[in-house]
Every structure is written in structure tokens, then in C-alpha cells.
PAFI-575409 format. One record per residue: x, y, z of N, C-alpha, C in turn. Coordinates in steps of 0.02 Angstrom, whole numbers, padded with zeros to 5 digits, always signed. Layout:
REM residues N
XYZXYZXYZ ...
***
This chain:
REM residues 274
-06272-02811-07030-06335-02813-07067-06362-02742-07075 -06383-02725-07134-06410-02659-07148-06483-02656-07126 -06500-02603-07088-06568-02594-07065-06612-02568-07121 -06668-02600-07130-06715-02578-07182-06759-02523-07152 -06743-02461-07168-06777-02404-07138-06849-02397-07161 -06868-02435-07212-06937-02434-07235-06984-02461-07181 -06957-02502-07137-06998-02531-07083-07002-02486-07022 -06972-02427-07025-06970-02381-06968-07007-02317-06984 -07022-02280-06930-07056-02216-06937-07006-02160-06924 -07010-02108-06964-06970-02049-06948-06999-02015-06886 -06962-01968-06859-06988-01933-06799-07055-01900-06813 -07062-01868-06871-07125-01836-06888-07182-01886-06895 -07168-01943-06926-07220-01994-06935-07241-02023-06868 -07191-02036-06826-07206-02066-06761-07244-02016-06717 -07225-01952-06721-07259-01901-06683-07332-01896-06704 -07346-01900-06770-07414-01897-06793-07455-01957-06770 -07423-02016-06770-07458-02076-06745-07476-02069-06671 -07432-02037-06635-07442-02029-06562-07481-01966-06544 -07495-01926-06594-07532-01864-06584-07497-01816-06536 -07431-01810-06547-07391-01762-06507-07346-01723-06554 -07315-01672-06528-07266-01634-06567-07199-01670-06566 -07159-01657-06618-07092-01689-06622-07050-01670-06561 -07061-01609-06535-07022-01586-06478-07032-01631-06417 -07092-01661-06412-07105-01707-06356-07060-01768-06361 -07052-01794-06421-07009-01852-06432-06936-01833-06420 -06916-01773-06441-06848-01750-06428-06835-01747-06352 -06885-01721-06315-06878-01716-06243-06873-01785-06211 -06915-01831-06233-06913-01900-06206-06845-01932-06220 -06816-01917-06277-06749-01944-06293-06697-01913-06247 -06702-01847-06236-06653-01812-06194-06651-01840-06124 -06710-01857-06096-06712-01882-06027-06706-01957-06023 -06701-01991-06081-06690-02063-06082-06750-02106-06070 -06810-02077-06078-06870-02116-06065-06894-02153-06128 -06880-02124-06186-06898-02157-06250-06853-02128-06304 -06805-02168-06324-06757-02147-06376-06772-02183-06441 -06755-02153-06498-06767-02187-06562-06728-02252-06565 -06757-02301-06597-06724-02366-06602-06664-02364-06648 -06668-02321-06697-06614-02315-06746-06599-02242-06757 -06534-02225-06759-06512-02158-06779-06468-02166-06840 -06490-02138-06895-06452-02145-06958-06387-02107-06957 -06344-02122-07007-06280-02088-07013-06290-02013-07022 -06347-01994-07050-06361-01924-07060-06392-01891-06999 -06398-01929-06944-06426-01902-06883-06501-01908-06878 -06534-01933-06930-06606-01940-06928-06626-01995-06879 -06682-01986-06846-06705-02032-06796-06761-02074-06824 -06762-02137-06803-06814-02183-06828-06841-02224-06769 -06907-02232-06771-06941-02270-06718-06975-02331-06748 -06977-02385-06707-07008-02447-06730-07080-02449-06706 -07119-02494-06737-07189-02500-06719-07197-02525-06647 -07147-02565-06623-07151-02590-06554-07147-02534-06503 -07117-02478-06523-07110-02423-06476-07176-02385-06465 -07225-02398-06507-07291-02369-06497-07320-02393-06430 -07307-02456-06413-07332-02482-06349-07299-02447-06290 -07233-02433-06298-07198-02397-06245-07227-02328-06238 -07238-02294-06294-07266-02227-06291-07335-02228-06259 -07376-02277-06276-07443-02282-06247-07439-02291-06171 -07391-02331-06149-07382-02341-06077-07362-02276-06043 -07316-02240-06074-07295-02175-06046-07355-02128-06041 -07395-02126-06095-07453-02081-06096-07504-02099-06043 -07514-02165-06034-07562-02187-05983-07539-02166-05913 -07474-02175-05900-07448-02157-05834-07449-02082-05823 -07438-02044-05876-07443-01971-05871-07514-01950-05855 -07563-01984-05884-07633-01968-05870-07649-01978-05796 -07611-02021-05764-07619-02034-05693-07576-01988-05651 -07549-01935-05684-07508-01884-05651-07443-01911-05622 -07418-01963-05652-07353-01990-05630-07298-01950-05662 -07250-01923-05624-07196-01883-05653-07153-01924-05701 -07125-01890-05750-07084-01924-05801-07025-01960-05769 -06995-01931-05717-06938-01964-05685-06959-02031-05655 -07019-02033-05625-07043-02096-05596-07062-02146-05651 -07089-02120-05706-07105-02164-05763-07042-02196-05790 -06989-02156-05797-06925-02183-05821-06897-02236-05774 -06901-02222-05709-06876-02271-05660-06916-02336-05665 -06982-02330-05673-07023-02390-05679-07004-02429-05742 -06999-02395-05799-06983-02429-05862-06914-02463-05859 -06867-02432-05823-06800-02461-05817-06800-02523-05774 -06850-02531-05731-06851-02588-05684-06917-02626-05688 -06951-02622-05744-07017-02652-05750-07016-02728-05744 -07070-02753-05716-07080-02825-05710-07155-02835-05698 -07180-02896-05707-07251-02907-05693-07271-02888-05622 -07229-02905-05573-07246-02888-05504-07244-02813-05493 -07194-02779-05522-07190-02706-05516-07250-02674-05549 -07274-02704-05604-07331-02676-05639-07395-02682-05596 -07402-02740-05563-07460-02749-05519-07459-02699-05462 -07400-02689-05433-07393-02641-05378-07409-02570-05402 -07386-02554-05462-07399-02488-05490-07474-02478-05501 -07506-02528-05530-07578-02523-05543-07618-02517-05478 -07598-02553-05427-07633-02549-05363-07628-02479-05334 -07568-02450-05337-07559-02382-05312-07599-02332-05352 -07597-02339-05418-07634-02293-05461-07709-02301-05453 -07732-02362-05439-07804-02373-05427-07827-02334-05366 -07786-02334-05314-07803-02295-05254-07808-02221-05270 -07761-02197-05310-07761-02126-05327-07821-02108-05371 -07839-02152-05417-07897-02140-05460-07961-02140-05418 -07966-02187-05370-08024-02189-05326-08031-02123-05288 -07975-02096-05265-07976-02033-05229-07998-01976-05274 -07974-01976-05336-07995-01924-05383-08069-01928-05399 -08094-01990-05404-08166-01999-05417-08207-01970-05359 -08185-01982-05297-08219-01955-05239-08219-01879-05241 -08161-01849-05261-08157-01776-05264-08203-01749-05318 -08206-01783-05375-08249-01761-05429-08323-01768-05411 -08339-01821-05375-08409-01830-05353-08428-01775-05305 -08382-01757-05259-08395-01702-05213-08404-01637-05252 -08360-01625-05301-08364-01564-05341-08430-01561-05379 -08453-01618-05404-08517-01620-05440-08574-01602-05392 -08573-01629-05332-08624-01612-05283-08621-01538-05264 -08560-01513-05257-08550-01441-05242-08582-01398-05296 -08567-01414-05359-08595-01375-05415-08671-01380-05416 -08697-01440-05406-08769-01451-05407-08804-01409-05353 -08775-01409-05292-08804-01371-05238-08800-01296-05251 -08742-01273-05275-08734-01201-05290-08783-01179-05344 -08794-01222-05393-08843-01206-05445-08912-01198-05415 -08930-01244-05370-08996-01242-05338-09004-01179-05296 -08952-01160-05258-08956-01100-05217-08961-01037-05260 -08924-01036-05314-08925-00977-05358-08993-00971-05392 -09020-01027-05416-09087-01025-05446-09139-01002-05396 -09132-01026-05334-09179-01005-05281-09174-00930-05269 -09111-00905-05268-09101-00834-05257-09130-00791-05311 -09133-00818-05372-09161-00781-05429-09237-00785-05432 -09264-00840-05407-09336-00852-05417-09380-00836-05357 -09352-00838-05297-09393-00830-05237-09417-00758-05232 -09480-00745-05215-09505-00676-05209-09469-00637-05155 -09455-00574-05170-09422-00531-05121-09474-00495-05079 -09464-00495-05013-09507-00458-04968-09573-00492-04952 -09584-00552-04977-09646-00588-04965-09635-00646-04917 -09678-00653-04868-09672-00708-04820-09702-00771-04850 -09663-00824-04848-09686-00890-04871-09679-00940-04815 -09717-00993-04818-09710-01047-04769-09675-01107-04802 -09627-01135-04767-09591-01193-04792-09594-01249-04742 -09612-01309-04766-09607-01369-04725-09538-01400-04738 -09497-01399-04687-09428-01423-04696-09417-01489-04660 -09377-01532-04691-09358-01594-04657-09306-01581-04604 -09290-01631-04566-09235-01626-04518-09171-01609-04555 -09133-01562-04527-09071-01541-04559-09013-01544-04509 -08952-01545-04536-08893-01553-04493-08846-01494-04503 -08824-01467-04446-08782-01407-04447-08719-01418-04406 -08665-01386-04429-08606-01378-04387-08610-01308-04359 -08612-01302-04293-08627-01239-04260-08569-01218-04215 -08551-01153-04218-08503-01125-04171-08534-01064-04137 -08519-01055-04074-08548-01000-04035-08511-00935-04049 -08548-00880-04045-08517-00814-04054-08537-00768-03996 -08486-00740-03964-08498-00694-03908-08464-00627-03919 -08444-00614-03981-08406-00554-03995-08449-00492-04004 -08415-00438-04022-08448-00374-04031-08486-00374-04097 -08533-00327-04102-08572-00318-04163-08534-00271-04209 -08478-00294-04235-08438-00254-04281-08409-00300-04334 -08398-00272-04393-08379-00313-04451-08316-00354-04439 -08264-00323-04409-08200-00359-04400-08208-00420-04356 -08244-00412-04300-08253-00467-04253-08295-00522-04285 -08347-00502-04321-08391-00551-04354-08353-00589-04408 -08314-00553-04448-08275-00585-04501-08224-00634-04472 -08192-00615-04417-08144-00659-04384-08179-00723-04359 -08237-00714-04329-08274-00772-04303-08297-00818-04359 -08319-00789-04415-08341-00830-04471-08282-00868-04502 -08224-00836-04504-08164-00870-04529-08145-00928-04483 -08149-00916-04418-08133-00970-04370-08184-01027-04377 -08247-01009-04389-08298-01061-04400-08281-01102-04462 -08261-01069-04515-08244-01104-04577-08183-01149-04566 -08134-01124-04529-08075-01165-04515-08093-01226-04472 -08140-01217-04427-08163-01274-04387-08195-01327-04432 -08237-01305-04479-08267-01352-04526-08213-01389-04566 -08163-01352-04589-08109-01383-04627-08070-01433-04585 -08063-01418-04520-08028-01465-04476-08065-01531-04470 -08131-01529-04484-08172-01590-04483-08177-01621-04553 -08139-01591-04600-08141-01612-04670-08210-01600-04701 -08241-01544-04681-08306-01524-04707-08296-01464-04753 -08315-01473-04815-08312-01419-04864-08381-01414-04896 -08423-01375-04864-08494-01372-04883-08505-01320-04938 -08550-01334-04985-08567-01284-05036-08610-01228-05009 -08637-01237-04949-08680-01185-04920-08638-01130-04888 -08659-01068-04897-08626-01012-04865-08637-01016-04790 -08592-00986-04752-08599-00985-04679-08662-00946-04661 -08703-00975-04618-08764-00942-04595-08756-00914-04525 -08800-00868-04508-08798-00839-04441-08863-00850-04404 -08859-00862-04339-08918-00871-04297-08928-00808-04256 -08987-00778-04264-09004-00715-04230-09054-00731-04173 -09036-00720-04112-09082-00735-04057-09144-00691-04061 -09202-00721-04057-09265-00683-04059-09267-00634-04000 -09240-00654-03944-09242-00612-03884-09210-00544-03896 -09156-00543-03935-09119-00481-03945-09157-00432-03990 -09208-00457-04025-09245-00415-04072-09303-00378-04039 -09317-00396-03977-09376-00367-03944-09367-00294-03925 -09307-00277-03905-09295-00209-03880-09239-00172-03917 -09219-00199-03972-09163-00170-04008-09183-00151-04079 -09150-00100-04105-09157-00083-04176-09101-00112-04217 -09063-00155-04185-09008-00188-04218-09014-00262-04203 -08968-00301-04227-08969-00373-04212-08899-00398-04202 -08893-00452-04166-08828-00484-04154-08834-00558-04170 -08778-00589-04183-08775-00661-04194-08757-00695-04129 -08786-00753-04118-08765-00793-04060-08724-00854-04083 -08735-00874-04146-08700-00932-04173-08691-00923-04249 -08641-00958-04275-08634-00966-04347-08640-01040-04363 -08665-01055-04422-08675-01125-04438-08662-01139-04512 -08648-01201-04525-08640-01226-04594-08684-01288-04601 -08725-01287-04652-08769-01343-04665-08729-01399-04698 -08741-01461-04676-08709-01519-04706-08763-01569-04727 -08743-01616-04768-08792-01659-04800-08814-01718-04758 -08775-01736-04706-08794-01794-04665-08769-01785-04594 -08789-01830-04552-08771-01826-04481-08711-01870-04465 -08667-01878-04513-08610-01923-04503-08554-01893-04463 -08565-01837-04430-08514-01806-04389-08539-01799-04318 -08499-01819-04269-08522-01813-04199-08536-01740-04180 -08504-01693-04215-08513-01623-04199-08577-01594-04228 -08612-01631-04270-08672-01606-04304-08729-01593-04254 -08763-01537-04263-08822-01519-04224-08883-01529-04268 -08935-01558-04240-08996-01570-04279-09042-01510-04275 -09063-01485-04333-09117-01435-04334-09181-01473-04350 -09227-01476-04303-09286-01519-04311-09328-01500-04372 -09363-01549-04399-09410-01536-04453-09466-01492-04427 -09496-01453-04471-09550-01411-04450-09568-01359-04502 -09613-01314-04482-09635-01260-04526-09594-01197-04511 -09571-01165-04564-09532-01103-04557-09566-01048-04597 -09571-00989-04567-09590-00929-04605-09526-00899-04633 -09524-00888-04698-09463-00864-04730-09478-00800-04769 -09426-00759-04775-09432-00697-04814-09363-00681-04841 -09360-00660-04904-09297-00645-04937-09290-00571-04952 -09229-00549-04957-09215-00480-04976-09151-00479-05019 -09150-00436-05069-09092-00433-05114-09051-00370-05106 -09054-00341-05046-09015-00281-05032-08965-00293-04976 -08938-00353-04975-08887-00368-04925-08915-00369-04855 -08875-00340-04808-08892-00345-04737-08929-00283-04711 -08943-00235-04753-08970-00172-04728-09041-00178-04700 -09079-00227-04724-09149-00232-04703-09163-00292-04657 -09109-00321-04630-09117-00382-04590-09163-00370-04530 -09154-00316-04494-09195-00304-04434-09268-00299-04453 -09283-00261-04506-09352-00253-04526-09384-00319-04547 -09346-00361-04582-09374-00425-04603-09385-00471-04543 -09339-00469-04496-09347-00509-04435-09411-00488-04398 -09421-00424-04392-09482-00400-04358-09544-00420-04398 -09538-00420-04463-09594-00440-04506-09612-00514-04494 -09562-00556-04487-09573-00627-04474-09604-00637-04405 -09579-00600-04356-09606-00607-04288-09679-00583-04286 -09693-00529-04321-09763-00505-04324-09808-00556-04356 -09783-00589-04409-09822-00640-04443-09839-00697-04395 -09790-00718-04356-09801-00772-04308-09855-00753-04257 -09850-00691-04232-09898-00669-04181-09968-00663-04210 -09973-00636-04271-10038-00626-04303-10073-00692-04320 -10034-00744-04330-10064-00808-04351-10064-00860-04294 -10051-00837-04233-10057-00881-04176-10001-00931-04167 -09941-00915-04194-09883-00960-04186-09836-00932-04132 -09802-00978-04099-09746-00958-04056-09682-00961-04096 -09641-00910-04093-09579-00911-04132-09526-00956-04100 -09483-00982-04141-09426-01019-04116-09377-00972-04082 -09324-01000-04054-09276-00959-04016-09232-00916-04061 -09224-00937-04124-09178-00902-04169-09210-00892-04237 -09188-00840-04270-09202-00830-04341-09137-00848-04377 -09144-00889-04429-09086-00913-04466-09076-00869-04528 -09015-00846-04536-08997-00801-04592-08952-00840-04640 -08977-00851-04701-08939-00887-04752-08927-00841-04812 -08869-00851-04844-08852-00813-04903-08865-00857-04965 -08908-00832-05010-08923-00869-05071-08878-00846-05129 -08870-00781-05135-08826-00752-05187-08772-00712-05152 -08710-00733-05160-08654-00700-05127-08604-00675-05178 -08542-00665-05156-08491-00635-05199-08476-00676-05261 -08494-00739-05261-08482-00782-05319-08527-00764-05377 -08583-00731-05363-08631-00716-05417-08651-00643-05420 -08641-00604-05367-08657-00533-05368-08598-00494-05339 -08597-00430-05352-08540-00389-05331-08558-00347-05271 -08526-00360-05215-08535-00319-05156-08590-00342-05109 -08579-00331-05043-08626-00352-04991-08696-00323-05003 -08699-00262-05028-08765-00229-05035-08809-00263-05087 -08780-00308-05127-08819-00342-05179-08831-00416-05162 -08810-00437-05103-08822-00507-05083-08897-00519-05076 -08917-00580-05089-08986-00601-05075-08986-00645-05013 -09021-00624-04962-09024-00660-04898-09093-00692-04890 -09092-00747-04855-09154-00782-04838-09157-00789-04762 -09208-00761-04732-09216-00763-04660-09274-00810-04644 -09261-00856-04596-09310-00909-04581-09323-00912-04507 -09387-00912-04490-09409-00916-04421-09448-00980-04410 -09426-01025-04365-09465-01084-04349-09531-01064-04315 -09585-01097-04336-09650-01082-04307-09674-01142-04267 -09701-01129-04208-09729-01182-04166-09799-01162-04146 -09841-01211-04135-09910-01197-04115-09911-01157-04051 -09951-01104-04052-09954-01060-03994-09990-01092-03934 
***
């Protein structure tokens, strides 16, 4: 029986219907995942309308990041039960991707908030903030006051967070003991911390709700001691007892400015009734 080629699509026509290049169809033919239904005596390839469904299935599975070799194996052994098993597996993978995208959206939202705060908050001015209870992952630091040791400790802190499957949008913060500021012209860290959104981790430390005196600077770390002293003086002048630590947070870091000297830092001192 002679095939009526009028009922078939040429490679170019089929490619346009599928919104792909002809080379894609040639590749699918080469690997045996989708071959033309008819090959004419002149070598021309022709596809039937029923093959559109096969192409749609291939495209759907590709969207789910399924390799072409696995797609071919599935198509060669397809059945209703195999299809259900495939969909169940792909559903799990889609759910995981949705979770990752939701986390990425929260990450972007938080970074936008921090960046806007870094741009809008007054520099060098003491403000009072009423903060809710917050949750921190904290690691102790007993190293030297030198860049290499501090960088190593911060990296270890970050790795510890990752070991807990914590990937926070907040930059690593430092805790500066108030005691060390009384007789020194320098400062040291006693702990590093990462802020998290909830207390769902046994390792989380609660930072109690309360009033904080805060002050920002956009010249990196060079003025930290002076700002700390400024906060302590404010507490004394207004009849407050200072908390045990001043918290150092980075609002604008290397992601938005170039170099440590251009970072915007926010220093926060908990205030308690004297």
C-alpha cells in the first residue's frame, strides 16, 4: 500500500509544530528516542500527527530534568503502572524543587530588606529598637585578634550551620563582650552567630526580646570601637544597664559594595533598666 504523504509532516513542519530546531529531531532519531514514522525513497523524513503526543511526553519529562537515556528507556518499556511510578517519583522531585524555590524567595526577600535597611538607616546616629525574641546559631571564639584566625573561625561557623542544613540569608554576626571594651582601645569577639527564622533547631540560642540601642557605620570595621563606646555612653547617660555583649551585624557586604572598608555595619547593645 502506498503511503499518502499528504497526511504526514516534513521534518521542518514537525519541528515548527513542536517549536524546536530540526537538529533536535535529527538527534532524537540518532539516539532512537523519536524516529520519523516514514522515510521516503529520497531520504526525506515524515512524522505523523500521533507522534506529537510522543514529543509532548518527551518534552514534559525533559522539563523534569529526566535524562534522554532514561526517557528512552521509559518509552521502550512504558505501561500504566510504570507511568504511575514515574509520576510519583517526579512528584517528589517537583516538591523538593518547590521547597528550594520557596527558600530562595525568602532568601531574596530578606537580602532585599537588609540592603534597603543598609541604605536608609542613619549613619552615626543612635536609635532605639524594640526587638522580638530572636533565634541564633552561636559558636564560641577563643582565637587571636587577627584576620586569619577570625576568618578561619567564621568559616568553621558557616560549615557548622551547613552541617545543620541551615543556609541563612543573614551575614555572620559577631558578639563583642562589653567587658573587653572597658580597658581596651581594640575589641575582640567571643562568639559568632547566624540569625535563623525559627527555633526549630535544638542548637538554637534565644536572644530575648527587648530594647536595643543601635548605631550604624558605612566605613567597615575601622570605627567599631568608637561606636561601641558611643553605645555604652548612651546607656550610662540614660540610666540603662548594658547587656553582656554588643552584637555586630553586616547590612551591606561584598554582595553589594566593594571591599571591607565600604561595608555597612550595625552595632546593637541590649538595654536593661538600671
